[in-house]
One Martini backbone bead per residue (centre of mass of N, CA, C, O) as a GRO file, in nm:
protein
  242
    1MET     BB    1   0.050   0.062  -0.020
    2ARG     BB    2   0.287   0.259  -0.021
    3ARG     BB    3   0.299   0.286  -0.334
    4LEU     BB    4   0.011   0.393  -0.377
    5PHE     BB    5   0.048   0.647  -0.200
    6ILE     BB    6   0.269   0.791  -0.368
    7LEU     BB    7   0.098   0.851  -0.617
    8PHE     BB    8  -0.064   1.067  -0.445
    9ALA     BB    9   0.139   1.227  -0.235
   10LEU     BB   10   0.360   1.301  -0.417
   11ALA     BB   11   0.499   1.529  -0.575
   12ALA     BB   12   0.608   1.680  -0.817
   13LEU     BB   13   0.849   1.794  -0.996
   14THR     BB   14   1.009   2.061  -1.015
   15SER     BB   15   0.945   2.379  -1.250
   16ASN     BB   16   1.067   2.661  -1.134
   17ALA     BB   17   1.244   2.902  -1.305
   18LEU     BB   18   1.151   3.145  -1.073
   19ALA     BB   19   1.347   3.155  -0.846
   20ALA     BB   20   1.456   3.320  -0.577
   21SER     BB   21   1.721   3.180  -0.627
   22PRO     BB   22   2.007   3.105  -0.813
   23ALA     BB   23   2.056   2.821  -0.677
   24ALA     BB   24   1.789   2.727  -0.795
   25ALA     BB   25   1.890   2.415  -0.948
   26ARG     BB   26   2.035   2.243  -1.191
   27TRP     BB   27   2.362   2.092  -1.172
   28ARG     BB   28   2.648   2.037  -1.396
   29GLY     BB   29   2.953   1.833  -1.370
   30VAL     BB   30   3.284   1.847  -1.199
   31VAL     BB   31   3.523   1.680  -1.017
   32HIS     BB   32   3.879   1.760  -0.961
   33VAL     BB   33   4.069   1.500  -0.926
   34PRO     BB   34   4.332   1.323  -0.906
   35GLY     BB   35   4.329   1.179  -1.241
   36GLU     BB   36   4.010   1.289  -1.219
   37GLU     BB   37   3.666   1.293  -1.327
   38LEU     BB   38   3.373   1.380  -1.159
   39THR     BB   39   3.056   1.332  -1.187
   40LEU     BB   40   2.810   1.601  -1.126
   41VAL     BB   41   2.479   1.626  -0.963
   42VAL     BB   42   2.271   1.912  -0.869
   43ASP     BB   43   2.000   1.978  -0.643
   44LEU     BB   44   1.834   2.294  -0.580
   45ASP     BB   45   1.562   2.384  -0.343
   46GLN     BB   46   1.304   2.638  -0.280
   47ASP     BB   47   1.069   2.721  -0.082
   48PRO     BB   48   0.834   2.965   0.008
   49SER     BB   49   0.974   2.962   0.313
   50GLY     BB   50   1.308   2.921   0.232
   51ALA     BB   51   1.367   2.620   0.225
   52TRP     BB   52   1.581   2.369   0.182
   53ARG     BB   53   1.662   2.126  -0.089
   54GLY     BB   54   1.860   1.824  -0.179
   55ALA     BB   55   2.070   1.658  -0.440
   56VAL     BB   56   2.325   1.395  -0.521
   57THR     BB   57   2.513   1.294  -0.811
   58MET     BB   58   2.799   1.019  -0.806
   59PRO     BB   59   2.898   0.769  -0.974
   60GLY     BB   60   3.207   0.737  -0.878
   61LEU     BB   61   3.070   0.708  -0.553
   62ASN     BB   62   2.782   0.572  -0.548
   63LEU     BB   63   2.571   0.826  -0.596
   64ALA     BB   64   2.216   0.859  -0.551
   65ARG     BB   65   2.020   1.098  -0.446
   66ALA     BB   66   2.152   1.239  -0.213
   67THR     BB   67   2.131   1.406   0.062
   68LEU     BB   68   2.110   1.756   0.134
   69SER     BB   69   2.265   1.851   0.459
   70PRO     BB   70   2.304   2.144   0.485
   71ILE     BB   71   2.169   2.452   0.340
   72SER     BB   72   2.324   2.757   0.197
   73ALA     BB   73   2.216   3.098   0.078
   74THR     BB   74   2.407   3.399  -0.019
   75ALA     BB   75   2.326   3.505  -0.288
   76ASN     BB   76   2.617   3.363  -0.464
   77HIS     BB   77   2.645   3.177  -0.214
   78VAL     BB   78   2.729   2.817  -0.149
   79VAL     BB   79   2.631   2.559   0.098
   80PHE     BB   80   2.691   2.191   0.100
   81SER     BB   81   2.581   1.876   0.227
   82ILE     BB   82   2.621   1.535   0.296
   83GLU     BB   83   2.436   1.380   0.522
   84SER     BB   84   2.524   1.027   0.499
   85ALA     BB   85   2.771   1.051   0.316
   86LEU     BB   86   3.107   1.036   0.305
   87GLY     BB   87   3.081   1.020   0.610
   88GLY     BB   88   3.144   1.085   0.957
   89PRO     BB   89   3.166   1.057   1.250
   90PRO     BB   90   3.421   1.256   1.332
   91ASP     BB   91   3.385   1.350   1.057
   92ALA     BB   92   3.318   1.571   0.825
   93PRO     BB   93   3.115   1.645   0.597
   94ALA     BB   94   3.066   1.654   0.288
   95THR     BB   95   3.161   1.960   0.114
   96PHE     BB   96   3.023   2.251  -0.053
   97THR     BB   97   3.183   2.537  -0.199
   98GLY     BB   98   3.035   2.826  -0.358
   99ASP     BB   99   3.006   3.025  -0.673
  100ILE     BB  100   2.795   3.245  -0.864
  101LYS     BB  101   2.821   3.311  -1.213
  102SER     BB  102   2.594   3.473  -1.409
  103GLY     BB  103   2.378   3.234  -1.322
  104ALA     BB  104   2.566   2.967  -1.474
  105THR     BB  105   2.778   2.922  -1.256
  106LEU     BB  106   2.933   2.669  -1.022
  107SER     BB  107   3.211   2.720  -0.800
  108GLY     BB  108   3.467   2.530  -0.617
  109SER     BB  109   3.481   2.324  -0.317
  110PHE     BB  110   3.564   1.994  -0.222
  111THR     BB  111   3.515   1.837   0.102
  112GLN     BB  112   3.695   1.519   0.211
  113GLY     BB  113   3.872   1.386   0.452
  114GLY     BB  114   4.084   1.644   0.416
  115ASN     BB  115   4.008   1.692   0.122
  116THR     BB  116   4.060   1.890  -0.200
  117ALA     BB  117   3.838   1.995  -0.462
  118PRO     BB  118   3.750   2.109  -0.764
  119PHE     BB  119   3.444   2.264  -0.899
  120VAL     BB  120   3.226   2.253  -1.199
  121LEU     BB  121   2.917   2.418  -1.288
  122THR     BB  122   2.618   2.410  -1.476
  123ARG     BB  123   2.321   2.509  -1.574
  124ALA     BB  124   2.040   2.254  -1.645
  125GLY     BB  125   1.785   2.382  -1.491
  126PRO     BB  126   1.547   2.265  -1.295
  127PRO     BB  127   1.481   2.141  -1.028
  128GLN     BB  128   1.482   1.766  -0.907
  129VAL     BB  129   1.276   1.769  -0.641
  130GLU     BB  130   1.109   1.602  -0.393
  131ARG     BB  131   0.831   1.691  -0.242
  132PRO     BB  132   0.695   1.659   0.046
  133PRO     BB  133   0.436   1.577   0.206
  134GLU     BB  134   0.153   1.729   0.326
  135SER     BB  135  -0.072   1.808   0.545
  136THR     BB  136  -0.422   1.744   0.604
  137ALA     BB  137  -0.727   1.708   0.590
  138VAL     BB  138  -1.030   1.540   0.665
  139GLU     BB  139  -1.286   1.379   0.653
  140ALA     BB  140  -1.574   1.408   0.830
  141ALA     BB  141  -1.601   1.080   0.854
  142VAL     BB  142  -1.309   1.068   1.011
  143GLU     BB  143  -1.385   1.209   1.236
  144GLY     BB  144  -1.245   1.102   1.538
  145THR     BB  145  -1.254   0.782   1.700
  146TRP     BB  146  -1.021   0.490   1.679
  147ARG     BB  147  -1.011   0.135   1.685
  148GLY     BB  148  -0.764  -0.135   1.694
  149ASP     BB  149  -0.621  -0.460   1.601
  150TYR     BB  150  -0.305  -0.647   1.607
  151GLN     BB  151  -0.053  -0.866   1.472
  152LEU     BB  152   0.302  -0.890   1.595
  153ALA     BB  153   0.531  -1.119   1.664
  154GLY     BB  154   0.298  -1.251   1.871
  155TYR     BB  155   0.159  -0.972   1.926
  156ALA     BB  156  -0.051  -0.758   2.069
  157HIS     BB  157  -0.219  -0.469   1.929
  158ARG     BB  158  -0.318  -0.120   1.986
  159VAL     BB  159  -0.511   0.123   1.809
  160THR     BB  160  -0.545   0.485   1.838
  161LEU     BB  161  -0.744   0.731   1.661
  162GLY     BB  162  -0.762   1.101   1.667
  163PHE     BB  163  -0.957   1.322   1.478
  164VAL     BB  164  -0.889   1.677   1.388
  165ASN     BB  165  -1.028   1.955   1.257
  166HIS     BB  166  -0.917   2.268   1.099
  167PRO     BB  167  -0.951   2.571   0.994
  168GLY     BB  168  -0.727   2.613   0.748
  169ALA     BB  169  -0.603   2.321   0.848
  170PRO     BB  170  -0.467   2.061   0.946
  171ALA     BB  171  -0.492   1.789   1.086
  172THR     BB  172  -0.512   1.613   1.401
  173VAL     BB  173  -0.334   1.351   1.594
  174GLU     BB  174  -0.411   1.081   1.810
  175PHE     BB  175  -0.149   0.833   1.887
  176LEU     BB  176  -0.220   0.506   2.012
  177LEU     BB  177   0.014   0.259   2.145
  178VAL     BB  178  -0.040  -0.089   2.235
  179GLY     BB  179   0.161  -0.325   2.396
  180LYS     BB  180   0.368  -0.381   2.630
  181SER     BB  181   0.326  -0.058   2.603
  182PRO     BB  182   0.242   0.257   2.615
  183HIS     BB  183   0.209   0.492   2.323
  184THR     BB  184   0.241   0.839   2.245
  185LEU     BB  185   0.251   0.952   1.929
  186ALA     BB  186   0.405   1.134   1.711
  187VAL     BB  187   0.295   1.334   1.444
  188ASN     BB  188   0.412   1.405   1.097
  189LEU     BB  189   0.158   1.272   0.921
  190VAL     BB  190  -0.151   1.386   0.763
  191ILE     BB  191  -0.322   1.216   0.486
  192GLU     BB  192  -0.586   1.283   0.231
  193GLN     BB  193  -0.617   1.103  -0.094
  194GLU     BB  194  -0.865   0.962  -0.263
  195GLY     BB  195  -0.937   0.819   0.023
  196LEU     BB  196  -0.647   0.807   0.126
  197LEU     BB  197  -0.495   0.721   0.442
  198ARG     BB  198  -0.229   0.880   0.636
  199VAL     BB  199  -0.016   0.791   0.927
  200GLU     BB  200   0.278   0.932   1.075
  201SER     BB  201   0.556   0.792   1.283
  202ARG     BB  202   0.902   0.835   1.365
  203GLU     BB  203   0.942   0.730   1.654
  204LEU     BB  204   0.863   0.398   1.573
  205SER     BB  205   0.777   0.339   1.284
  206VAL     BB  206   0.466   0.416   1.264
  207ASN     BB  207   0.191   0.328   1.052
  208PHE     BB  208  -0.111   0.436   0.870
  209GLU     BB  209  -0.317   0.259   0.610
  210GLY     BB  210  -0.629   0.371   0.458
  211ARG     BB  211  -0.995   0.316   0.448
  212LEU     BB  212  -1.326   0.407   0.413
  213ASN     BB  213  -1.596   0.202   0.480
  214THR     BB  214  -1.916   0.285   0.383
  215THR     BB  215  -2.065   0.016   0.463
  216THR     BB  216  -1.927  -0.041   0.769
  217GLY     BB  217  -1.769   0.214   0.908
  218GLU     BB  218  -1.465   0.147   0.845
  219LEU     BB  219  -1.117   0.131   0.902
  220THR     BB  220  -0.912  -0.006   0.638
  221GLY     BB  221  -0.576  -0.172   0.671
  222ILE     BB  222  -0.255  -0.081   0.781
  223VAL     BB  223   0.040  -0.162   0.967
  224GLU     BB  224   0.359   0.004   1.003
  225GLN     BB  225   0.650  -0.166   1.146
  226GLY     BB  226   0.882  -0.085   0.992
  227ALA     BB  227   0.923  -0.383   0.796
  228PHE     BB  228   0.622  -0.430   0.889
  229GLU     BB  229   0.296  -0.584   0.832
  230ALA     BB  230  -0.065  -0.525   0.930
  231PRO     BB  231  -0.367  -0.591   0.958
  232ILE     BB  232  -0.659  -0.353   0.998
  233VAL     BB  233  -0.942  -0.274   1.206
  234LEU     BB  234  -1.139   0.023   1.256
  235THR     BB  235  -1.344   0.158   1.499
  236ARG     BB  236  -1.579   0.353   1.635
  237VAL     BB  237  -1.535   0.579   1.910
  238SER     BB  238  -1.573   0.719   2.214
  239GLY     BB  239  -1.403   0.965   2.307
  240SER     BB  240  -1.102   0.971   2.363
  241ALA     BB  241  -0.790   0.833   2.265
  242ARG     BB  242  -0.768   0.697   2.564
   0.00000   0.00000   0.00000
């Protein structure tokens, strides 16, 4: 069901050529390391709130769409790091520091593991960065508190979900998971599109995905817990999510 949800939930690749910052673009070029030129493709995108996101591909280092974070840009100066590849603590992350010239080239230094190499990139079009899904309201028929049970790894678990809509804002969800012990989980995403409902909590990597069965009045779907999935049926209950 995760793959089905992605078809509805993930936004299309960005194509706004009139980005607020000249750094927001797809950049293509090479890193000049001793005796070799490494192909480099960098996507930098800035959302309307000013937050940056990006990705880097370096086939010569087996990197494909590796996340860039943090990213900062002031005028024509840009700094971005590879979040979790090419080293980690105690070493500093692999970092690119460069300057944009005439809005068309981005050049500077690539630093990794105490070594530095120059890079030169040219603007190759709009950034191609997937924007993460944003929380939404839920259907009025979904508002309220729901409860269901599922089995995972030989243990019984109970899920309680309480949905509340807010005018002009996304819904909020109280997510209670009871297994060996009760956990009230922080909800990072609640989204309903084309009748498909998804609630995500990164705290214990627990997600619910399903649909409202208008015939039975139940929420039917799955619970994802880490790499495992289990079917679940939630029925409407009264009172709070506790």
